ROTI-132015 format. One line per 4 residues: number of its first residue (from 1); their letters; for each residue x, y, z of N, C-alpha, C. Coordinates in nm, 3 decimals. Example, Ala and Ser with C-alpha at 12.3 -4.5 7.8 and 13.67 -1.06 7.14 Angstrom:
! ROTI-132015
1) as) 1.319:-0.569:0.780:1.230:-0.450:0.780:1.320:-0.330:0.780 | 1.285:-0.225:0.708:1.367:-0.106:0.714:1.290:0.003:0.787
***
This chain:
! ROTI-132015
1) mnit) -5.028:1.911:8.770:-5.132:1.959:8.682:-5.236:1.849:8.665 | -5.363:1.885:8.678:-5.471:1.790:8.657:-5.510:1.788:8.510 | -5.515:1.668:8.453:-5.552:1.650:8.312:-5.683:1.572:8.309 | -5.784:1.632:8.247:-5.915:1.568:8.241:-5.969:1.562:8.097
5) aqnt) -5.880:1.577:7.998:-5.921:1.573:7.858:-5.801:1.536:7.771 | -5.831:1.492:7.652:-5.724:1.460:7.557:-5.654:1.586:7.508 | -5.537:1.569:7.448:-5.457:1.678:7.393:-5.428:1.786:7.498 | -5.388:1.740:7.618:-5.354:1.830:7.728:-5.218:1.789:7.785
9) ftpa) -5.129:1.887:7.799:-4.993:1.860:7.847:-4.952:1.961:7.953 | -4.857:1.920:8.037:-4.797:2.012:8.132:-4.718:2.117:8.054 | -4.688:2.229:8.116:-4.597:2.323:8.052:-4.461:2.255:8.030 | -4.393:2.292:7.924:-4.262:2.234:7.894:-4.159:2.282:7.996
13) vliq) -4.066:2.191:8.031:-3.958:2.221:8.123:-3.826:2.195:8.049 | -3.736:2.293:8.049:-3.605:2.275:7.986:-3.514:2.201:8.083 | -3.465:2.086:8.040:-3.372:2.007:8.120:-3.236:2.013:8.048 | -3.138:2.067:8.116:-3.005:2.081:8.056:-2.934:1.946:8.048
17) adni) -2.830:1.940:7.965:-2.753:1.817:7.945:-2.704:1.760:8.077 | -2.719:1.628:8.090:-2.674:1.551:8.206:-2.749:1.582:8.335 | -2.857:1.658:8.328:-2.937:1.686:8.447:-3.043:1.579:8.466 | -3.072:1.551:8.591:-3.174:1.453:8.628:-3.309:1.523:8.635
21) fdvs) -3.415:1.455:8.590:-3.551:1.507:8.604:-3.641:1.396:8.654 | -3.753:1.436:8.715:-3.849:1.341:8.769:-3.984:1.358:8.701 | -4.052:1.247:8.681:-4.187:1.245:8.626:-4.277:1.176:8.727 | -4.388:1.239:8.761:-4.485:1.182:8.853:-4.620:1.176:8.785
25) isgt) -4.679:1.057:8.781:-4.812:1.038:8.723:-4.897:0.968:8.828 | -5.004:1.035:8.871:-5.092:0.977:8.971:-5.236:1.011:8.934 | -5.328:0.983:9.025:-5.469:1.007:9.000:-5.540:0.876:8.969 | -5.668:0.888:8.939:-5.749:0.775:8.898:-5.797:0.803:8.758
29) fvat) -5.753:0.722:8.662:-5.780:0.755:8.522:-5.778:0.631:8.433 | -5.840:0.646:8.318:-5.828:0.551:8.208:-5.777:0.634:8.091 | -5.645:0.626:8.068:-5.580:0.708:7.966:-5.440:0.655:7.944 | -5.381:0.696:7.834:-5.239:0.672:7.809:-5.168:0.805:7.825
33) vtvq) -5.076:0.810:7.920:-5.002:0.932:7.951:-4.864:0.921:7.885 | -4.824:1.025:7.813:-4.700:1.019:7.736:-4.603:1.128:7.779 | -4.477:1.089:7.797:-4.368:1.184:7.819:-4.311:1.216:7.680 | -4.296:1.346:7.650:-4.243:1.388:7.522:-4.125:1.482:7.541
37) rskd) -4.039:1.490:7.437:-3.929:1.585:7.440:-3.921:1.659:7.306 | -3.860:1.779:7.311:-3.851:1.864:7.193:-3.729:1.956:7.205 | -3.671:1.990:7.093:-3.564:2.090:7.092:-3.620:2.231:7.076 | -3.739:2.244:7.012:-3.791:2.376:6.976:-3.931:2.405:7.033
41) evtw) -3.989:2.314:7.112:-4.124:2.327:7.167:-4.232:2.332:7.059 | -4.199:2.288:6.938:-4.295:2.280:6.827:-4.311:2.134:6.785 | -4.201:2.068:6.758:-4.200:1.927:6.717:-4.168:1.842:6.839 | -4.262:1.755:6.876:-4.248:1.674:6.997:-4.228:1.528:6.961
45) fdve) -4.141:1.460:7.035:-4.111:1.319:7.016:-4.149:1.242:7.142 | -4.219:1.130:7.125:-4.258:1.047:7.238:-4.134:0.979:7.298 | -4.127:0.979:7.431:-4.017:0.915:7.503:-4.065:0.785:7.567 | -4.177:0.793:7.639:-4.231:0.678:7.710:-4.378:0.703:7.740
49) sfte) -4.457:0.594:7.746:-4.600:0.607:7.775:-4.638:0.517:7.893 | -4.745:0.560:7.965:-4.791:0.490:8.084:-4.942:0.482:8.083 | -4.995:0.370:8.133:-5.140:0.355:8.146:-5.182:0.343:8.293 | -5.087:0.360:8.383:-5.116:0.356:8.527:-5.021:0.450:8.598
53) raek) -5.040:0.465:8.728:-4.956:0.554:8.808:-4.808:0.515:8.793 | -4.721:0.618:8.799:-4.578:0.591:8.784:-4.496:0.703:8.845 | -4.379:0.668:8.893:-4.278:0.764:8.939:-4.150:0.724:8.868 | -4.096:0.814:8.788:-3.977:0.783:8.709:-3.876:0.895:8.721
57) agvs) -3.749:0.859:8.707:-3.641:0.958:8.700:-3.568:0.935:8.568 | -3.518:1.043:8.509:-3.445:1.032:8.385:-3.329:1.130:8.383 | -3.242:1.112:8.284:-3.129:1.202:8.265:-3.133:1.248:8.120 | -3.124:1.377:8.099:-3.125:1.432:7.964:-2.985:1.424:7.905
61) gsaw) -2.972:1.360:7.788:-2.842:1.346:7.724:-2.787:1.478:7.670 | -2.877:1.566:7.629:-2.842:1.703:7.588:-2.959:1.790:7.632 | -2.953:1.919:7.606:-3.062:2.008:7.649:-3.188:1.979:7.567 | -3.296:1.945:7.634:-3.426:1.916:7.572:-3.536:1.979:7.657
65) yfrv) -3.646:2.013:7.592:-3.769:2.046:7.662:-3.846:1.916:7.681 | -3.902:1.897:7.801:-3.983:1.779:7.829:-4.122:1.824:7.876 | -4.221:1.741:7.847:-4.357:1.764:7.896:-4.425:1.629:7.914 | -4.534:1.628:7.988:-4.612:1.506:8.015:-4.757:1.537:7.987
69) gvkt) -4.827:1.444:7.923:-4.969:1.468:7.899:-5.037:1.355:7.826 | -5.156:1.386:7.779:-5.241:1.288:7.711:-5.265:1.337:7.568 | -5.226:1.254:7.472:-5.242:1.290:7.332:-5.387:1.274:7.288 | -5.419:1.329:7.173:-5.553:1.316:7.114:-5.587:1.169:7.095
73) gaft) -5.705:1.131:7.143:-5.752:0.994:7.131:-5.706:0.901:7.242 | -5.629:0.952:7.339:-5.571:0.867:7.443:-5.637:0.884:7.579 | -5.749:0.958:7.587:-5.817:0.982:7.715:-5.956:0.921:7.713 | -5.990:0.848:7.820:-6.125:0.793:7.833:-6.199:0.858:7.949
77) sgtv) -6.138:0.856:8.069:-6.208:0.912:8.185:-6.112:0.936:8.301 | -6.162:1.008:8.402:-6.088:1.030:8.525:-6.003:1.155:8.525 | -5.907:1.159:8.617:-5.815:1.272:8.631:-5.673:1.219:8.642 | -5.589:1.263:8.550:-5.446:1.234:8.556:-5.379:1.351:8.628
81) vaei) -5.301:1.322:8.730:-5.221:1.425:8.796:-5.079:1.405:8.747 | -5.030:1.498:8.663:-4.900:1.482:8.599:-4.807:1.596:8.637 | -4.681:1.561:8.668:-4.580:1.659:8.703:-4.446:1.618:8.641 | -4.370:1.717:8.599:-4.232:1.693:8.555:-4.149:1.808:8.610
85) ys) -4.036:1.773:8.670:-3.955:1.876:8.734:-3.811:1.830:8.743 | -3.722:1.927:8.758:-3.578:1.895:8.771:-3.526:1.943:8.904
***
């Protein structure tokens, strides 16, 4: 997903307990990209933030929804290409 503005996130992905997921952040941008998780897709908790390209893998300790994006006030310019998948 291409992100070109603040307060923009990928669709949430449900990652079941003990499942591995991947996060890919690429593009040319000046922004802080944040991985978030939620139990209810309403209240989101920050997991990790990035200011440059990154490829990460994680394991969900229990079933959580995850998403990647740019929070309000964290975007300056460019295009963030963000993906999260299991």
